[in-house]
C-alpha positions as CSV (number, residue, x, y, z in Angstrom):
1,X,158.2,124.0,92.5
2,X,161.0,126.5,92.9
3,X,161.7,125.6,96.5
4,X,162.0,121.9,95.7
5,X,164.7,122.7,93.1
6,X,166.6,124.7,95.7
7,X,166.4,122.0,98.3
8,X,167.6,119.3,95.8
9,X,170.5,121.6,94.8
10,X,171.4,122.2,98.4
11,X,171.4,118.5,99.2
12,X,173.6,117.7,96.2
13,X,176.1,120.4,97.0
14,X,176.3,119.5,100.7
15,X,178.0,116.1,100.5
16,X,179.6,114.5,103.6
17,X,182.8,112.6,103.2
18,X,183.0,108.9,104.1
19,X,184.6,109.5,107.5
20,X,181.9,111.9,108.6
21,X,179.2,109.5,107.5
22,X,180.9,106.7,109.4
23,X,181.0,108.8,112.6
24,X,177.3,109.8,112.3
25,X,176.2,106.3,111.6
26,X,178.3,104.9,114.5
27,X,176.8,107.3,117.0
28,X,173.3,106.7,115.8
29,X,174.0,102.9,115.7
30,X,175.3,103.0,119.3
31,X,172.2,104.9,120.5
32,X,169.8,102.5,118.7
33,X,171.7,99.5,120.0
34,X,171.5,100.7,123.6
35,X,167.7,101.3,123.2
36,X,167.2,97.8,121.6
37,X,169.4,96.0,124.2
38,X,167.7,97.8,127.1
39,X,164.3,97.1,125.7
40,X,164.8,93.3,125.2
41,X,167.1,92.5,128.1
42,X,166.3,95.1,130.7
43,X,170.0,96.0,131.2
44,X,172.9,97.5,129.4
45,X,175.4,94.9,128.4
46,X,178.4,96.3,126.5
47,X,179.4,93.3,124.3
48,X,175.8,93.1,123.0
49,X,175.6,96.8,122.3
50,X,178.9,96.9,120.4
51,X,178.0,93.8,118.4
52,X,174.6,95.2,117.5
53,X,176.0,98.6,116.7
54,X,178.5,97.0,114.3
55,X,175.7,95.1,112.6
56,X,173.5,98.2,112.3
57,X,176.3,100.3,110.8
58,X,177.2,97.5,108.4
59,X,173.6,97.2,107.3
60,X,173.5,101.0,106.7
61,X,176.5,100.9,104.5
62,X,175.2,97.8,102.7
63,X,171.8,99.5,102.0
64,X,173.7,102.6,100.7
65,X,175.7,100.4,98.4
66,X,172.5,98.7,97.0
67,X,170.9,102.1,96.5
68,X,173.9,103.5,94.6
69,X,174.3,100.4,92.5
70,X,170.7,100.4,91.5
71,X,170.8,104.1,90.4
72,X,173.8,103.6,88.1
């Protein structure tokens, strides 16, 4: 029980600012977009990757907004 409290306190104290969160989500979004594009088309096509990455990052921020709105 004590370790759970420490972990929760650590997570609350270790907040990332919005720019760092954007960079992390953009990098992960690009990686996932490359994998998805490669899986369905068999090649790497830059416009598809960029478009899919923008959609994925936008959905990540939208889901965070819904999660924060629900908790208030």
